[in-house]
VEXDREN-2710 file (C-alpha; in Angstrom, 1 decimal):
% VEXDREN-2710
k/r/px/py/pz
1/MET/-9.6/287.9/192.0
2/ILE/-11.0/290.0/189.2
3/THR/-14.3/291.8/189.7
4/LEU/-16.3/292.7/186.6
5/ARG/-18.7/295.6/186.2
6/ASP/-20.0/294.2/183.0
7/PHE/-19.2/291.7/180.2
8/GLY/-20.7/290.6/177.0
9/SER/-20.2/290.3/173.2
10/PHE/-21.3/291.5/169.8
11/HIS/-20.8/291.0/166.1
12/VAL/-19.9/293.9/163.8
13/GLY/-19.4/294.4/160.1
14/GLY/-19.9/292.0/157.2
15/ARG/-22.2/292.1/154.2
16/GLU/-25.3/290.5/152.8
17/VAL/-25.2/287.9/150.0
18/ARG/-28.1/286.8/148.0
19/ILE/-28.0/283.2/146.5
20/SER/-30.4/282.2/143.8
21/GLY/-30.8/279.4/141.2
22/ALA/-29.0/276.8/143.4
23/PRO/-30.6/273.3/143.5
24/LYS/-32.3/272.0/146.6
25/GLU/-31.0/268.9/148.3
26/VAL/-32.0/266.5/151.1
27/ILE/-29.6/266.6/154.1
28/HIS/-29.4/264.9/157.4
29/PHE/-29.0/267.0/160.5
30/THR/-28.7/263.8/162.6
31/PRO/-28.9/260.1/161.6
32/GLN/-32.5/260.2/162.6
33/THR/-33.6/263.3/160.8
34/SER/-33.7/264.6/157.3
35/THR/-34.9/267.7/155.6
36/GLU/-34.9/269.5/152.3
37/LEU/-32.3/272.3/152.2
38/ASP/-33.0/275.2/150.0
39/PRO/-29.7/277.1/149.7
40/ASN/-31.3/280.1/148.0
41/GLY/-31.9/283.2/150.1
42/THR/-30.2/286.0/152.0
43/TYR/-27.1/285.4/154.1
44/HIS/-24.9/287.7/156.3
45/ILE/-21.2/286.9/156.0
46/GLU/-17.8/288.4/157.0
47/GLN/-18.8/289.7/160.4
48/ALA/-16.3/289.9/163.3
49/TYR/-17.0/288.7/166.8
50/VAL/-15.9/290.8/169.8
51/GLN/-16.1/289.8/173.5
52/TYR/-15.7/292.5/176.2
53/PHE/-14.9/292.7/179.9
54/ILE/-15.3/295.8/182.1
55/PRO/-13.4/295.6/185.4
56/GLU/-14.4/297.1/188.7
57/PRO/-12.7/299.4/189.4
58/LEU/-12.1/300.8/186.0
59/ARG/-8.8/302.7/186.2
60/HIS/-8.3/303.9/182.6
61/ASP/-10.5/305.7/180.2
62/LEU/-9.2/304.0/177.1
63/PRO/-10.1/300.3/176.6
64/VAL/-7.7/297.8/175.1
65/LEU/-8.5/295.8/172.0
66/LEU/-6.6/292.5/171.6
67/VAL/-6.1/291.4/168.0
68/HIS/-4.9/287.8/167.3
69/GLY/-2.5/286.6/164.6
70/GLY/-2.8/284.2/161.6
71/GLY/-4.5/280.8/162.1
72/MET/-5.4/281.9/165.6
73/THR/-8.4/283.3/167.5
74/GLY/-9.0/285.4/170.6
75/ALA/-8.4/282.4/172.7
76/ASN/-4.7/283.3/172.4
77/TRP/-5.2/286.0/175.0
78/GLU/-7.3/284.0/177.6
79/THR/-5.3/281.2/179.1
80/THR/-1.8/280.0/178.2
81/PRO/-1.4/276.5/176.8
82/ASP/0.1/275.3/180.1
83/GLY/-2.9/276.7/182.1
84/ARG/-1.7/280.1/183.4
85/PRO/-3.8/283.3/183.2
86/GLY/-3.4/285.0/179.9
87/TRP/-3.1/288.7/179.0
88/LEU/-6.8/289.2/179.1
89/GLN/-6.7/288.8/182.8
90/ARG/-3.5/290.9/183.2
91/PHE/-5.1/293.9/181.4
92/LEU/-8.2/293.5/183.5
93/GLU/-6.2/293.4/186.7
94/ALA/-4.5/296.6/185.6
95/GLY/-7.9/298.3/185.3
96/PHE/-8.4/298.3/181.5
97/ALA/-11.7/297.5/179.9
98/THR/-10.6/294.8/177.6
99/TYR/-12.0/293.7/174.2
100/VAL/-11.0/290.5/172.4
101/ILE/-11.7/290.1/168.7
102/ASP/-12.3/286.9/166.7
103/ASN/-11.8/288.4/163.3
104/VAL/-13.5/287.4/160.1
105/GLU/-13.2/283.6/159.3
106/ARG/-11.9/282.9/162.8
107/GLY/-13.4/281.4/166.0
108/ARG/-16.9/282.6/166.8
109/SER/-17.0/284.9/163.8
110/GLY/-17.4/281.7/161.8
111/TRP/-16.4/281.2/158.2
112/CYS/-18.2/281.3/154.9
113/ALA/-19.3/278.1/153.2
114/LEU/-21.1/279.8/150.3
115/PRO/-19.6/279.2/146.8
116/ASP/-17.6/281.8/145.0
117/GLN/-17.2/284.2/147.9
118/TRP/-13.6/283.6/149.1
119/GLU/-10.8/282.7/146.7
120/GLY/-8.8/279.6/147.3
121/PRO/-9.0/276.8/149.9
122/ALA/-8.5/277.1/153.7
123/VAL/-5.1/276.2/155.0
124/GLN/-4.0/275.1/158.5
125/ARG/-0.6/275.2/160.1
126/SER/1.1/271.9/161.1
127/MET/2.9/271.5/164.4
128/GLU/6.2/271.1/162.5
129/GLN/5.6/274.4/160.7
130/ALA/4.7/276.2/163.9
131/TRP/7.8/274.8/165.7
132/SER/10.1/276.6/163.2
133/LEU/8.0/279.6/162.3
134/PHE/7.3/280.5/165.9
135/ARG/10.9/279.9/166.9
136/PHE/10.4/277.2/169.4
137/GLY/13.5/275.4/168.1
138/ARG/15.4/274.3/165.0
139/ALA/13.4/272.3/162.4
140/GLU/15.7/269.3/162.8
141/ASP/15.0/269.2/166.5
142/PHE/11.2/269.0/166.3
143/ALA/11.0/265.2/166.5
144/ARG/13.0/265.2/169.7
145/GLN/11.1/268.3/171.0
146/THR/14.4/269.9/171.8
147/PRO/13.9/273.7/171.9
148/PHE/16.3/276.6/171.6
149/PRO/18.4/276.9/174.8
150/GLY/16.6/279.0/177.4
151/MET/13.3/278.8/175.4
152/GLN/10.4/280.4/177.3
153/PHE/7.6/278.7/175.4
154/PRO/6.2/275.8/177.4
155/ILE/7.2/273.0/175.1
156/ASP/5.4/270.4/177.2
157/ALA/2.1/272.1/176.3
158/SER/2.7/272.0/172.5
159/VAL/-0.3/269.8/171.9
160/ALA/-2.6/272.1/173.9
161/PHE/-1.2/275.0/171.8
162/ALA/-1.8/273.1/168.5
163/ARG/-5.4/272.6/169.5
164/GLN/-5.9/276.4/169.3
165/SER/-4.9/276.4/165.6
166/VAL/-7.8/277.0/163.2
167/PRO/-8.2/277.0/159.4
168/ARG/-7.5/280.3/157.7
169/TRP/-7.6/281.7/154.2
170/THR/-4.7/283.6/152.6
171/THR/-7.1/285.7/150.5
172/THR/-9.2/287.5/153.1
173/THR/-6.8/290.2/154.4
174/GLU/-8.9/293.1/153.1
175/ILE/-12.1/291.5/154.5
176/MET/-10.4/291.1/157.9
177/LYS/-9.3/294.7/157.8
178/ALA/-12.9/295.7/157.3
179/GLY/-13.9/293.6/160.3
180/PHE/-11.2/295.2/162.5
181/ARG/-12.2/298.6/161.3
182/ALA/-15.9/297.9/162.2
183/ALA/-14.8/296.8/165.7
184/LEU/-12.8/300.0/166.2
185/GLU/-15.8/302.1/165.2
186/ARG/-18.0/300.3/167.6
187/ILE/-15.6/300.4/170.5
188/GLY/-14.4/304.0/170.0
189/PRO/-11.0/305.5/171.0
190/CYS/-8.9/302.7/172.4
191/VAL/-5.5/301.0/172.7
192/VAL/-4.8/298.3/170.1
193/VAL/-2.5/295.3/171.0
194/CYS/-1.9/293.2/167.9
195/HIS/0.1/290.1/167.2
196/SER/1.7/288.8/164.0
197/GLN/-0.8/288.8/161.1
198/GLY/-2.8/291.1/163.4
199/GLY/-0.2/293.7/162.5
200/GLU/-0.9/293.4/158.9
201/ILE/-4.6/293.7/159.7
202/ALA/-4.4/296.5/162.1
203/LEU/-1.5/298.9/161.8
204/ASN/-2.3/300.9/158.7
205/THR/-5.8/301.4/159.9
206/VAL/-4.4/302.5/163.3
207/ALA/-2.1/305.0/161.6
208/GLN/-4.8/306.5/159.5
209/HIS/-7.3/306.8/162.4
210/PRO/-5.7/308.6/165.4
211/GLU/-9.2/309.6/166.5
212/LEU/-9.9/305.9/167.1
213/VAL/-6.5/304.6/168.4
214/ARG/-4.3/306.6/170.7
215/HIS/-1.7/303.8/171.4
216/ALA/-0.7/300.8/169.5
217/VAL/1.4/297.8/170.7
218/ALA/2.6/295.5/167.9
219/LEU/3.9/292.1/169.0
220/GLU/6.2/290.8/166.2
221/PRO/4.0/292.1/163.5
222/SER/4.1/290.8/159.9
223/GLY/2.7/294.1/158.6
224/PHE/3.6/297.7/159.2
225/PRO/2.0/301.2/159.2
226/ASP/2.5/303.4/156.2
227/ALA/3.9/306.5/157.8
228/ASP/3.6/308.5/154.6
229/ALA/-0.1/307.8/154.3
230/ALA/-0.8/308.3/158.0
231/THR/-2.4/311.3/159.7
232/GLY/-2.0/312.8/163.2
233/LEU/1.0/310.6/164.1
234/ALA/2.3/313.2/166.5
235/ASP/-0.6/312.4/168.8
236/GLN/-0.1/308.6/168.6
237/HIS/2.2/306.3/170.6
238/TRP/3.7/303.1/169.2
239/LEU/5.4/300.2/170.8
240/PHE/6.9/297.3/168.8
241/VAL/7.9/294.2/170.9
242/MET/10.3/291.6/169.5
243/GLY/11.4/288.3/171.0
244/ASP/14.6/286.2/170.9
245/ASN/16.4/283.9/168.3
246/LEU/15.3/286.1/165.4
247/ASP/18.6/285.4/163.6
248/GLU/17.8/281.7/163.6
249/SER/15.1/282.2/160.9
250/ASP/15.3/283.5/157.4
251/PHE/11.7/284.5/157.8
252/TRP/12.3/286.7/160.8
253/VAL/15.6/288.4/159.9
254/PRO/14.0/290.7/157.3
255/LEU/10.9/291.3/159.5
256/MET/13.2/292.5/162.3
257/ALA/14.9/294.9/159.8
258/ARG/11.5/296.1/158.6
259/THR/10.4/296.7/162.2
260/ARG/13.4/298.8/162.9
261/ASP/12.7/300.8/159.7
262/SER/9.1/301.3/160.7
263/VAL/10.1/302.7/164.1
264/SER/12.5/305.1/162.4
265/ALA/9.9/306.2/159.9
266/LEU/7.3/306.8/162.6
267/LYS/9.8/308.8/164.6
268/ALA/10.6/310.9/161.5
269/ALA/6.9/311.5/161.1
270/GLY/6.7/312.9/164.6
271/SER/5.3/309.9/166.4
272/ASP/6.4/308.5/169.8
273/ALA/7.7/305.1/168.6
274/THR/9.7/302.6/170.6
275/LEU/11.3/299.2/169.7
276/LEU/11.4/296.9/172.7
277/HIS/13.8/294.1/171.6
278/LEU/13.5/291.9/174.7
279/PRO/17.1/290.4/174.6
280/GLU/18.6/293.9/174.5
281/HIS/16.8/294.5/177.9
282/GLY/18.0/291.2/179.4
283/ILE/14.8/289.3/178.7
284/THR/15.8/286.2/176.7
285/GLY/14.3/283.1/175.3
286/ASN/11.0/284.5/174.0
287/SER/9.3/282.9/171.1
288/HIS/6.9/284.4/168.6
289/MET/4.0/283.6/171.0
290/LEU/5.0/286.2/173.6
291/MET/1.6/286.1/175.4
292/MET/2.1/282.4/176.0
293/ASP/5.7/282.2/177.0
294/ARG/6.6/281.2/180.6
295/ASN/7.6/284.8/181.3
296/SER/4.4/286.2/179.7
297/ASP/3.5/288.1/182.9
298/ALA/6.8/290.0/182.9
299/VAL/6.3/291.0/179.2
300/ALA/2.7/292.1/179.9
301/ALA/4.0/294.1/182.8
302/LEU/6.4/296.0/180.6
303/ILE/3.7/296.8/178.1
304/ILE/1.2/297.9/180.8
305/GLU/3.9/300.1/182.3
306/TRP/4.6/301.7/178.9
307/LEU/0.9/302.3/178.4
308/THR/0.2/303.8/181.8
309/GLU/3.1/306.2/181.4
310/ARG/1.3/307.6/178.3
311/LEU/-2.3/307.6/179.6
END
C-alpha cells in the first residue's frame, strides 16, 4: 500500500506561434454539429507534461524524474504490459518523490498539427521492428513468437505493449531537450532515470547542469554525455544499465561499446561512473525494456540500492 502526501501535474516549456492569412473552413465536431474554424491566431506548442507523486513518508530529499524512450510515453513506468506494478510504484515505495514526464510530442504533452512547424512526417514502430530492436527474439522468430532463450520480457503481453506505442517525429530532438530542460528547472535538484532515446534527450543536459541533477541512471541509452563539455562531474554519480543478448543485434553492439567508452570518459573526468551489465552479475534474459521485464522488480531494487548508497 502506497500512501501519498500529494500528487498532481503541470506543463512546462514550449513556445507561442502566431498563424495569419490561413483560410477559414467549416468543420464538424460531431455528425450533428458544424462550425466555422478560423485557424488564425495564437497557439502554444512544444510544451512537456509532467505528473508527480509525493509519498508519505518521504525518505529522500532528492526527487526522481523518469524519462521515457522513443515512440513511448510516461506510461512505460506505471504498469508493466502484463499488469504488474511499474517502477513508478517501486520508487514511491522506496520513499522517493517521483516525477514522470511525457516529453514534447508524446502522450499528454500532445503534438503539433500546425503547418510548417516540425519537419517530416510522424513515424510509428511496428511490432516486428520492436521485436528485433528491443531484443525480444530473432527477426525470423517473430511469426512464431519464439523469444530468445530465457527472455524476461512477457511475450504473452506483446499486444498490450504494442498499444503503448505512439507516433514520433525524428526531427524534434532539440525541441524535446528543451522540454526536458524546462522540467528540470521546475523540479529542481533531482535524480534522472532515462531510457533509450531518453538518454539522447537527457544526458548532455544532465552533465552540463550538476546543480540540477546529482545522480543519473541511464537504461540502455542511445545518446551519451559529452564529458569534455561537462561541468562539475566530480560531484555527479552515473549508472549505466545494460541488458542481455546485445551481441545478437548489429544495432546494439556499437551502442554497448559506446556505453563502455562513456563510462571510461566520465571516470577520467573525475565522475563516479558505473556500468551495470546485468549478465555479468548473473542477471540474464533482459530485453531493452528493462522496466517491463518479468524481473523488473529485481532490476529496480539494484538501482534503488545504488542510489541510496549515494544519497
